[in-house]
N, CA, C, O and the ligand as a Tripos MOL2 file, in Angstrom:
@<TRIPOS>MOLECULE
protein
  245   243    62     0     0
PROTEIN
NO_CHARGES

@<TRIPOS>ATOM
      1 N           0.8330   -1.2180    0.0000 N.3       1 MET1
      2 CA          0.0000    0.0000    0.0000 C.3       1 MET1
      3 C           0.8540    1.2480    0.0000 C.2       1 MET1
      4 O           1.8830    1.3240    0.6710 O.2       1 MET1
      5 N           0.4220    2.1850   -0.7370 N.am      2 THR2
      6 CA          1.1350    3.4550   -0.7280 C.3       2 THR2
      7 C           0.4280    4.4290    0.1950 C.2       2 THR2
      8 O          -0.7280    4.2390    0.5750 O.2       2 THR2
      9 N           1.1460    5.4560    0.5360 N.am      3 ALA3
     10 CA          0.5740    6.4630    1.4250 C.3       3 ALA3
     11 C          -0.0360    7.6120    0.6330 C.2       3 ALA3
     12 O          -0.4010    8.6480    1.1880 O.2       3 ALA3
     13 N          -0.1370    7.4020   -0.6790 N.am      4 ALA4
     14 CA         -0.6240    8.4970   -1.5170 C.3       4 ALA4
     15 C          -2.0770    8.8250   -1.2000 C.2       4 ALA4
     16 O          -2.8950    7.9300   -0.9880 O.2       4 ALA4
     17 N          -2.3720   10.0510   -1.1730 N.am      5 ARG5
     18 CA         -3.7470   10.5100   -0.9960 C.3       5 ARG5
     19 C          -4.1060   11.3610   -2.2030 C.2       5 ARG5
     20 O          -3.2490   11.7200   -3.0100 O.2       5 ARG5
     21 N          -5.3660   11.6680   -2.3070 N.am      6 TYR6
     22 CA         -5.8040   12.4710   -3.4440 C.3       6 TYR6
     23 C          -6.5070   13.7260   -2.9420 C.2       6 TYR6
     24 O          -7.3180   13.6850   -2.0180 O.2       6 TYR6
     25 N          -6.1770   14.8170   -3.5680 N.am      7 VAL7
     26 CA         -6.9230   16.0310   -3.3120 C.3       7 VAL7
     27 C          -7.7730   16.3370   -4.5270 C.2       7 VAL7
     28 O          -7.3280   16.1900   -5.6650 O.2       7 VAL7
     29 N          -8.9730   16.7540   -4.2840 N.am      8 ALA8
     30 CA         -9.8420   17.1540   -5.3800 C.3       8 ALA8
     31 C          -9.7770   18.6690   -5.5230 C.2       8 ALA8
     32 O          -9.8830   19.4100   -4.5450 O.2       8 ALA8
     33 N          -9.5990   19.1070   -6.7570 N.am      9 LEU9
     34 CA         -9.6330   20.5370   -7.0410 C.3       9 LEU9
     35 C         -10.8870   20.8180   -7.8490 C.2       9 LEU9
     36 O         -11.1690   20.1280   -8.8280 O.2       9 LEU9
     37 N         -11.6240   21.8100   -7.4480 N.am     10 ARG10
     38 CA        -12.8120   22.1970   -8.2030 C.3      10 ARG10
     39 C         -12.6300   23.6030   -8.7340 C.2      10 ARG10
     40 O         -12.1990   24.5100   -8.0210 O.2      10 ARG10
     41 N         -12.9660   23.7620   -9.9930 N.am     11 CYS11
     42 CA        -12.8280   25.0770  -10.5970 C.3      11 CYS11
     43 C         -13.8300   26.0420   -9.9820 C.2      11 CYS11
     44 O         -14.9820   25.6850   -9.7360 O.2      11 CYS11
     45 N         -13.3910   27.2400   -9.7420 N.am     12 ASP12
     46 CA        -14.2500   28.2510   -9.1430 C.3      12 ASP12
     47 C         -14.7420   29.2500  -10.1960 C.2      12 ASP12
     48 O         -15.2840   30.3020   -9.8590 O.2      12 ASP12
     49 N         -14.5480   28.9120  -11.4530 N.am     13 GLY13
     50 CA        -15.0030   29.7940  -12.5260 C.3      13 GLY13
     51 C         -16.5170   29.7900  -12.6410 C.2      13 GLY13
     52 O         -17.1700   28.8790  -12.1330 O.2      13 GLY13
     53 N         -17.0820   30.7820  -13.2930 N.am     14 PRO14
     54 CA        -18.5340   30.8710  -13.4510 C.3      14 PRO14
     55 C         -19.0710   29.7620  -14.3370 C.2      14 PRO14
     56 O         -18.5670   29.5340  -15.4360 O.2      14 PRO14
     57 N         -20.0980   29.0710  -13.8530 N.am     15 ASP15
     58 CA        -20.7330   27.9990  -14.6100 C.3      15 ASP15
     59 C         -19.7400   26.9350  -15.0620 C.2      15 ASP15
     60 O         -19.9080   26.3390  -16.1260 O.2      15 ASP15
     61 N         -18.7510   26.7080  -14.2930 N.am     16 CYS16
     62 CA        -17.7630   25.7030  -14.6310 C.3      16 CYS16
     63 C         -17.6810   24.6990  -13.4910 C.2      16 CYS16
     64 O         -17.5460   25.0670  -12.3240 O.2      16 CYS16
     65 N         -17.7630   23.4450  -13.8480 N.am     17 TYR17
     66 CA        -17.7380   22.4010  -12.8220 C.3      17 TYR17
     67 C         -16.5720   21.4510  -13.0560 C.2      17 TYR17
     68 O         -16.6210   20.2750  -12.6950 O.2      17 TYR17
     69 N         -15.5350   21.9840  -13.6640 N.am     18 ALA18
     70 CA        -14.3630   21.1540  -13.9170 C.3      18 ALA18
     71 C         -13.7530   20.7030  -12.6000 C.2      18 ALA18
     72 O         -13.7260   21.4430  -11.6170 O.2      18 ALA18
     73 N         -13.2730   19.4920  -12.6080 N.am     19 GLU19
     74 CA        -12.6090   18.9450  -11.4330 C.3      19 GLU19
     75 C         -11.3590   18.2160  -11.8620 C.2      19 GLU19
     76 O         -11.2720   17.6940  -12.9740 O.2      19 GLU19
     77 N         -10.4180   18.1880  -10.9890 N.am     20 THR20
     78 CA         -9.2450   17.3620  -11.2270 C.3      20 THR20
     79 C          -8.8170   16.7860   -9.8940 C.2      20 THR20
     80 O          -9.2150   17.2670   -8.8330 O.2      20 THR20
     81 N          -8.0120   15.7640   -9.9650 N.am     21 HIS21
     82 CA         -7.5140   15.1480   -8.7380 C.3      21 HIS21
     83 C          -6.0120   15.0250   -8.8190 C.2      21 HIS21
     84 O          -5.4420   14.7230   -9.8680 O.2      21 HIS21
     85 N          -5.4100   15.2600   -7.7250 N.am     22 HIS22
     86 CA         -3.9660   15.1100   -7.6570 C.3      22 HIS22
     87 C          -3.6100   14.1360   -6.5530 C.2      22 HIS22
     88 O          -4.1490   14.1910   -5.4470 O.2      22 HIS22
     89 N          -2.6990   13.2520   -6.8750 N.am     23 ALA23
     90 CA         -2.1550   12.3840   -5.8390 C.3      23 ALA23
     91 C          -1.0040   13.1220   -5.1630 C.2      23 ALA23
     92 O          -0.2000   13.7850   -5.8180 O.2      23 ALA23
     93 N          -0.9450   12.9990   -3.8930 N.am     24 PHE24
     94 CA          0.2010   13.5770   -3.2040 C.3      24 PHE24
     95 C           0.5230   12.7280   -1.9870 C.2      24 PHE24
     96 O          -0.3300   12.0260   -1.4450 O.2      24 PHE24
     97 N           1.7450   12.8120   -1.5870 N.am     25 SER25
     98 CA          2.1660   12.0230   -0.4360 C.3      25 SER25
     99 C           2.1970   12.9080    0.7940 C.2      25 SER25
    100 O           2.1910   14.1350    0.6980 O.2      25 SER25
    101 N           2.2300   12.2750    1.9330 N.am     26 ASP26
    102 CA          2.2050   13.0250    3.1820 C.3      26 ASP26
    103 C           3.4310   13.9110    3.3490 C.2      26 ASP26
    104 O           3.4170   14.8890    4.0970 O.2      26 ASP26
    105 N           4.4980   13.5430    2.6310 N.am     27 SER27
    106 CA          5.7270   14.3180    2.7750 C.3      27 SER27
    107 C           5.7290   15.5350    1.8560 C.2      27 SER27
    108 O           6.6440   16.3570    1.9050 O.2      27 SER27
    109 N           4.7200   15.6440    1.0320 N.am     28 MET28
    110 CA          4.6710   16.7290    0.0600 C.3      28 MET28
    111 C           4.2150   18.0200    0.7420 C.2      28 MET28
    112 O           3.2880   18.0220    1.5520 O.2      28 MET28
    113 N           4.8790   19.0930    0.3990 N.am     29 THR29
    114 CA          4.4850   20.3720    0.9790 C.3      29 THR29
    115 C           3.4180   21.0290    0.1180 C.2      29 THR29
    116 O           3.1860   20.6270   -1.0220 O.2      29 THR29
    117 N           2.7900   22.0190    0.6640 N.am     30 VAL30
    118 CA          1.7780   22.7570   -0.0910 C.3      30 VAL30
    119 C           2.3950   23.3940   -1.3230 C.2      30 VAL30
    120 O           1.7670   23.4650   -2.3800 O.2      30 VAL30
    121 N           3.6240   23.8570   -1.1810 N.am     31 THR31
    122 CA          4.3080   24.4610   -2.3220 C.3      31 THR31
    123 C           4.4970   23.4590   -3.4470 C.2      31 THR31
    124 O           4.2930   23.7750   -4.6190 O.2      31 THR31
    125 N           4.8870   22.2500   -3.0770 N.am     32 GLU32
    126 CA          5.0630   21.2120   -4.0890 C.3      32 GLU32
    127 C           3.7300   20.8370   -4.7220 C.2      32 GLU32
    128 O           3.6450   20.5690   -5.9210 O.2      32 GLU32
    129 N           2.7060   20.8240   -3.9050 N.am     33 LEU33
    130 CA          1.3850   20.5120   -4.4210 C.3      33 LEU33
    131 C           0.9440   21.5540   -5.4410 C.2      33 LEU33
    132 O           0.3810   21.2210   -6.4830 O.2      33 LEU33
    133 N           1.2040   22.7990   -5.1310 N.am     34 ARG34
    134 CA          0.8340   23.8640   -6.0660 C.3      34 ARG34
    135 C           1.6280   23.7550   -7.3480 C.2      34 ARG34
    136 O           1.1010   24.0280   -8.4260 O.2      34 ARG34
    137 N           2.8840   23.3620   -7.2530 N.am     35 ALA35
    138 CA          3.7070   23.1960   -8.4480 C.3      35 ALA35
    139 C           3.1320   22.0870   -9.3160 C.2      35 ALA35
    140 O           3.1020   22.2050  -10.5410 O.2      35 ALA35
    141 N           2.6790   21.0130   -8.6870 N.am     36 THR36
    142 CA          2.0770   19.9140   -9.4230 C.3      36 THR36
    143 C           0.8270   20.3640  -10.1430 C.2      36 THR36
    144 O           0.5930   20.0030  -11.2960 O.2      36 THR36
    145 N           0.0390   21.1430   -9.4620 N.am     37 ARG37
    146 CA         -1.2240   21.5430  -10.0760 C.3      37 ARG37
    147 C          -0.9900   22.5230  -11.2170 C.2      37 ARG37
    148 O          -1.7410   22.5140  -12.1920 O.2      37 ARG37
    149 N           0.0180   23.3540  -11.1220 N.am     38 SER38
    150 CA          0.2440   24.2870  -12.2210 C.3      38 SER38
    151 C           0.8330   23.5800  -13.4340 C.2      38 SER38
    152 O           0.7610   24.1060  -14.5450 O.2      38 SER38
    153 N           1.4120   22.4030  -13.2470 N.am     39 GLU39
    154 CA          1.8570   21.6180  -14.4040 C.3      39 GLU39
    155 C           0.6780   21.2480  -15.2920 C.2      39 GLU39
    156 O           0.8150   21.1270  -16.5090 O.2      39 GLU39
    157 N          -0.4650   21.0740  -14.6770 N.am     40 ASP40
    158 CA         -1.6760   20.7420  -15.4170 C.3      40 ASP40
    159 C          -2.3900   21.9790  -15.9370 C.2      40 ASP40
    160 O          -3.4000   21.8650  -16.6310 O.2      40 ASP40
    161 N          -1.8860   23.1350  -15.6140 N.am     41 GLY41
    162 CA         -2.5150   24.3670  -16.0730 C.3      41 GLY41
    163 C          -3.5080   24.9530  -15.0780 C.2      41 GLY41
    164 O          -4.1350   25.9750  -15.3560 O.2      41 GLY41
    165 N          -3.6560   24.3140  -13.9250 N.am     42 TRP42
    166 CA         -4.5400   24.8570  -12.9010 C.3      42 TRP42
    167 C          -3.8210   25.9500  -12.1370 C.2      42 TRP42
    168 O          -2.5940   25.9700  -12.0410 O.2      42 TRP42
    169 N          -4.6090   26.8470  -11.6030 N.am     43 HIS43
    170 CA         -4.0340   27.9610  -10.8600 C.3      43 HIS43
    171 C          -4.7220   28.0970   -9.5160 C.2      43 HIS43
    172 O          -5.9410   27.9740   -9.3970 O.2      43 HIS43
    173 N          -3.9190   28.3510   -8.5250 N.am     44 ALA44
    174 CA         -4.4640   28.6010   -7.1960 C.3      44 ALA44
    175 C          -4.5990   30.1040   -7.0030 C.2      44 ALA44
    176 O          -3.6670   30.8620   -7.2680 O.2      44 ALA44
    177 N          -5.7620   30.5220   -6.5410 N.am     45 ARG45
    178 CA         -5.9960   31.9370   -6.3280 C.3      45 ARG45
    179 C          -6.0580   32.2040   -4.8330 C.2      45 ARG45
    180 O          -6.2900   31.2870   -4.0450 O.2      45 ARG45
    181 N          -5.8560   33.4350   -4.4450 N.am     46 PRO46
    182 CA         -5.9550   33.7830   -3.0270 C.3      46 PRO46
    183 C          -7.3210   33.3870   -2.4660 C.2      46 PRO46
    184 O          -8.3440   33.5210   -3.1390 O.2      46 PRO46
    185 N          -7.3220   32.9080   -1.2490 N.am     47 GLY47
    186 CA         -8.5700   32.4850   -0.6340 C.3      47 GLY47
    187 C          -8.8680   31.0240   -0.8640 C.2      47 GLY47
    188 O          -9.9310   30.5410   -0.4760 O.2      47 GLY47
    189 N          -7.9380   30.3040   -1.4950 N.am     48 GLY48
    190 CA         -8.1030   28.8660   -1.6600 C.3      48 GLY48
    191 C          -8.9300   28.4790   -2.8650 C.2      48 GLY48
    192 O          -9.3130   27.3170   -2.9970 O.2      48 GLY48
    193 N          -9.2170   29.4270   -3.7540 N.am     49 ARG49
    194 CA         -9.9740   29.0700   -4.9530 C.3      49 ARG49
    195 C          -9.0350   28.4550   -5.9770 C.2      49 ARG49
    196 O          -7.8390   28.7470   -5.9950 O.2      49 ARG49
    197 N          -9.5840   27.6070   -6.8200 N.am     50 ASP50
    198 CA         -8.8020   26.9950   -7.8870 C.3      50 ASP50
    199 C          -9.4670   27.2950   -9.2220 C.2      50 ASP50
    200 O         -10.6920   27.2720   -9.3420 O.2      50 ASP50
    201 N          -8.6520   27.5720  -10.2050 N.am     51 ILE51
    202 CA         -9.1690   27.9110  -11.5320 C.3      51 ILE51
    203 C          -8.6210   26.9090  -12.5380 C.2      51 ILE51
    204 O          -7.4150   26.6660  -12.5880 O.2      51 ILE51
    205 N          -9.5150   26.3260  -13.3430 N.am     52 CYS52
    206 CA         -9.0810   25.3400  -14.3320 C.3      52 CYS52
    207 C          -8.4320   26.0570  -15.5180 C.2      52 CYS52
    208 O          -8.5910   27.2650  -15.6920 O.2      52 CYS52
    209 N          -7.6950   25.2880  -16.3310 N.am     53 PRO53
    210 CA         -6.9820   25.8910  -17.4570 C.3      53 PRO53
    211 C          -7.8940   26.6690  -18.4040 C.2      53 PRO53
    212 O          -7.5250   27.7410  -18.8810 O.2      53 PRO53
    213 N          -9.0800   26.1340  -18.6740 N.am     54 ASP54
    214 CA         -9.9870   26.8040  -19.6110 C.3      54 ASP54
    215 C         -10.4410   28.1520  -19.0810 C.2      54 ASP54
    216 O         -10.4410   29.1390  -19.8160 O.2      54 ASP54
    217 N         -10.8300   28.2050  -17.8060 N.am     55 CYS55
    218 CA        -11.2780   29.4680  -17.2340 C.3      55 CYS55
    219 C         -10.1250   30.4480  -17.1200 C.2      55 CYS55
    220 O         -10.3000   31.6560  -17.2800 O.2      55 CYS55
    221 N          -8.9550   29.9180  -16.8440 N.am     56 TRP56
    222 CA         -7.7810   30.7920  -16.7490 C.3      56 TRP56
    223 C          -7.5570   31.4750  -18.0930 C.2      56 TRP56
    224 O          -7.3310   32.6830  -18.1470 O.2      56 TRP56
    225 N          -7.6190   30.7050  -19.1780 N.am     57 LYS57
    226 CA         -7.4170   31.2660  -20.5190 C.3      57 LYS57
    227 C          -8.5390   32.2390  -20.8640 C.2      57 LYS57
    228 O          -8.3190   33.2150  -21.5810 O.2      57 LYS57
    229 N          -9.7440   31.9750  -20.3560 N.am     58 ALA58
    230 CA        -10.8740   32.8400  -20.6490 C.3      58 ALA58
    231 C         -10.8400   34.1140  -19.8200 C.2      58 ALA58
    232 O         -11.6730   35.0040  -19.9910 O.2      58 ALA58
    233 N          -9.8840   34.1890  -18.9350 N.am     59 GLY59
    234 CA         -9.7150   35.4190  -18.1620 C.3      59 GLY59
    235 C         -10.4880   35.4500  -16.8580 C.2      59 GLY59
    236 O         -10.5820   36.5030  -16.2290 O.2      59 GLY59
    237 N         -11.0530   34.3030  -16.4280 N.am     60 HIS60
    238 CA        -11.7480   34.2710  -15.1500 C.3      60 HIS60
    239 C         -10.7340   34.0590  -14.0410 C.2      60 HIS60
    240 O         -10.3460   32.9310  -13.7400 O.2      60 HIS60
    241 N         -10.3230   35.1310  -13.4540 N.am     61 ARG61
    242 CA         -9.3090   35.0140  -12.4120 C.3      61 ARG61
    243 C          -9.8040   35.6840  -11.1750 C.2      61 ARG61
    244 O          -9.1050   35.7070  -10.1620 O.2      61 ARG61
    245 ZN        -13.2270   26.2880  -15.0640 Zn       62 ZN62
@<TRIPOS>BOND
     1     1     2 1
     2     2     3 1
     3     3     4 2
     4     3     5 am
     5     5     6 1
     6     6     7 1
     7     7     8 2
     8     7     9 am
     9     9    10 1
    10    10    11 1
    11    11    12 2
    12    11    13 am
    13    13    14 1
    14    14    15 1
    15    15    16 2
    16    15    17 am
    17    17    18 1
    18    18    19 1
    19    19    20 2
    20    19    21 am
    21    21    22 1
    22    22    23 1
    23    23    24 2
    24    23    25 am
    25    25    26 1
    26    26    27 1
    27    27    28 2
    28    27    29 am
    29    29    30 1
    30    30    31 1
    31    31    32 2
    32    31    33 am
    33    33    34 1
    34    34    35 1
    35    35    36 2
    36    35    37 am
    37    37    38 1
    38    38    39 1
    39    39    40 2
    40    39    41 am
    41    41    42 1
    42    42    43 1
    43    43    44 2
    44    43    45 am
    45    45    46 1
    46    46    47 1
    47    47    48 2
    48    47    49 am
    49    49    50 1
    50    50    51 1
    51    51    52 2
    52    51    53 am
    53    53    54 1
    54    54    55 1
    55    55    56 2
    56    55    57 am
    57    57    58 1
    58    58    59 1
    59    59    60 2
    60    59    61 am
    61    61    62 1
    62    62    63 1
    63    63    64 2
    64    63    65 am
    65    65    66 1
    66    66    67 1
    67    67    68 2
    68    67    69 am
    69    69    70 1
    70    70    71 1
    71    71    72 2
    72    71    73 am
    73    73    74 1
    74    74    75 1
    75    75    76 2
    76    75    77 am
    77    77    78 1
    78    78    79 1
    79    79    80 2
    80    79    81 am
    81    81    82 1
    82    82    83 1
    83    83    84 2
    84    83    85 am
    85    85    86 1
    86    86    87 1
    87    87    88 2
    88    87    89 am
    89    89    90 1
    90    90    91 1
    91    91    92 2
    92    91    93 am
    93    93    94 1
    94    94    95 1
    95    95    96 2
    96    95    97 am
    97    97    98 1
    98    98    99 1
    99    99   100 2
   100    99   101 am
   101   101   102 1
   102   102   103 1
   103   103   104 2
   104   103   105 am
   105   105   106 1
   106   106   107 1
   107   107   108 2
   108   107   109 am
   109   109   110 1
   110   110   111 1
   111   111   112 2
   112   111   113 am
   113   113   114 1
   114   114   115 1
   115   115   116 2
   116   115   117 am
   117   117   118 1
   118   118   119 1
   119   119   120 2
   120   119   121 am
   121   121   122 1
   122   122   123 1
   123   123   124 2
   124   123   125 am
   125   125   126 1
   126   126   127 1
   127   127   128 2
   128   127   129 am
   129   129   130 1
   130   130   131 1
   131   131   132 2
   132   131   133 am
   133   133   134 1
   134   134   135 1
   135   135   136 2
   136   135   137 am
   137   137   138 1
   138   138   139 1
   139   139   140 2
   140   139   141 am
   141   141   142 1
   142   142   143 1
   143   143   144 2
   144   143   145 am
   145   145   146 1
   146   146   147 1
   147   147   148 2
   148   147   149 am
   149   149   150 1
   150   150   151 1
   151   151   152 2
   152   151   153 am
   153   153   154 1
   154   154   155 1
   155   155   156 2
   156   155   157 am
   157   157   158 1
   158   158   159 1
   159   159   160 2
   160   159   161 am
   161   161   162 1
   162   162   163 1
   163   163   164 2
   164   163   165 am
   165   165   166 1
   166   166   167 1
   167   167   168 2
   168   167   169 am
   169   169   170 1
   170   170   171 1
   171   171   172 2
   172   171   173 am
   173   173   174 1
   174   174   175 1
   175   175   176 2
   176   175   177 am
   177   177   178 1
   178   178   179 1
   179   179   180 2
   180   179   181 am
   181   181   182 1
   182   182   183 1
   183   183   184 2
   184   183   185 am
   185   185   186 1
   186   186   187 1
   187   187   188 2
   188   187   189 am
   189   189   190 1
   190   190   191 1
   191   191   192 2
   192   191   193 am
   193   193   194 1
   194   194   195 1
   195   195   196 2
   196   195   197 am
   197   197   198 1
   198   198   199 1
   199   199   200 2
   200   199   201 am
   201   201   202 1
   202   202   203 1
   203   203   204 2
   204   203   205 am
   205   205   206 1
   206   206   207 1
   207   207   208 2
   208   207   209 am
   209   209   210 1
   210   210   211 1
   211   211   212 2
   212   211   213 am
   213   213   214 1
   214   214   215 1
   215   215   216 2
   216   215   217 am
   217   217   218 1
   218   218   219 1
   219   219   220 2
   220   219   221 am
   221   221   222 1
   222   222   223 1
   223   223   224 2
   224   223   225 am
   225   225   226 1
   226   226   227 1
   227   227   228 2
   228   227   229 am
   229   229   230 1
   230   230   231 1
   231   231   232 2
   232   231   233 am
   233   233   234 1
   234   234   235 1
   235   235   236 2
   236   235   237 am
   237   237   238 1
   238   238   239 1
   239   239   240 2
   240   239   241 am
   241   241   242 1
   242   242   243 1
   243   243   244 2
@<TRIPOS>SUBSTRUCTURE
     1 MET1         2 RESIDUE 1 A MET
     2 THR2         6 RESIDUE 1 A THR
     3 ALA3        10 RESIDUE 1 A ALA
     4 ALA4        14 RESIDUE 1 A ALA
     5 ARG5        18 RESIDUE 1 A ARG
     6 TYR6        22 RESIDUE 1 A TYR
     7 VAL7        26 RESIDUE 1 A VAL
     8 ALA8        30 RESIDUE 1 A ALA
     9 LEU9        34 RESIDUE 1 A LEU
    10 ARG10       38 RESIDUE 1 A ARG
    11 CYS11       42 RESIDUE 1 A CYS
    12 ASP12       46 RESIDUE 1 A ASP
    13 GLY13       50 RESIDUE 1 A GLY
    14 PRO14       54 RESIDUE 1 A PRO
    15 ASP15       58 RESIDUE 1 A ASP
    16 CYS16       62 RESIDUE 1 A CYS
    17 TYR17       66 RESIDUE 1 A TYR
    18 ALA18       70 RESIDUE 1 A ALA
    19 GLU19       74 RESIDUE 1 A GLU
    20 THR20       78 RESIDUE 1 A THR
    21 HIS21       82 RESIDUE 1 A HIS
    22 HIS22       86 RESIDUE 1 A HIS
    23 ALA23       90 RESIDUE 1 A ALA
    24 PHE24       94 RESIDUE 1 A PHE
    25 SER25       98 RESIDUE 1 A SER
    26 ASP26      102 RESIDUE 1 A ASP
    27 SER27      106 RESIDUE 1 A SER
    28 MET28      110 RESIDUE 1 A MET
    29 THR29      114 RESIDUE 1 A THR
    30 VAL30      118 RESIDUE 1 A VAL
    31 THR31      122 RESIDUE 1 A THR
    32 GLU32      126 RESIDUE 1 A GLU
    33 LEU33      130 RESIDUE 1 A LEU
    34 ARG34      134 RESIDUE 1 A ARG
    35 ALA35      138 RESIDUE 1 A ALA
    36 THR36      142 RESIDUE 1 A THR
    37 ARG37      146 RESIDUE 1 A ARG
    38 SER38      150 RESIDUE 1 A SER
    39 GLU39      154 RESIDUE 1 A GLU
    40 ASP40      158 RESIDUE 1 A ASP
    41 GLY41      162 RESIDUE 1 A GLY
    42 TRP42      166 RESIDUE 1 A TRP
    43 HIS43      170 RESIDUE 1 A HIS
    44 ALA44      174 RESIDUE 1 A ALA
    45 ARG45      178 RESIDUE 1 A ARG
    46 PRO46      182 RESIDUE 1 A PRO
    47 GLY47      186 RESIDUE 1 A GLY
    48 GLY48      190 RESIDUE 1 A GLY
    49 ARG49      194 RESIDUE 1 A ARG
    50 ASP50      198 RESIDUE 1 A ASP
    51 ILE51      202 RESIDUE 1 A ILE
    52 CYS52      206 RESIDUE 1 A CYS
    53 PRO53      210 RESIDUE 1 A PRO
    54 ASP54      214 RESIDUE 1 A ASP
    55 CYS55      218 RESIDUE 1 A CYS
    56 TRP56      222 RESIDUE 1 A TRP
    57 LYS57      226 RESIDUE 1 A LYS
    58 ALA58      230 RESIDUE 1 A ALA
    59 GLY59      234 RESIDUE 1 A GLY
    60 HIS60      238 RESIDUE 1 A HIS
    61 ARG61      242 RESIDUE 1 A ARG
    62 ZN62       245 GROUP 0 **** ****
């Protein structure tokens, strides 16, 4: 068994219900987690909101 866990990210864009999941280990820091998510084109916004790649390109920030 691995210790990997999954975090669900939900897009906070208008009328957007995009979701993604990231596996991360307990040793992973929040900074590393954010780096992983930006590899997929997701962006973390202040206040804990997440924006999917499509909404980011559409200017919903
Ligand atoms: Zn979105």
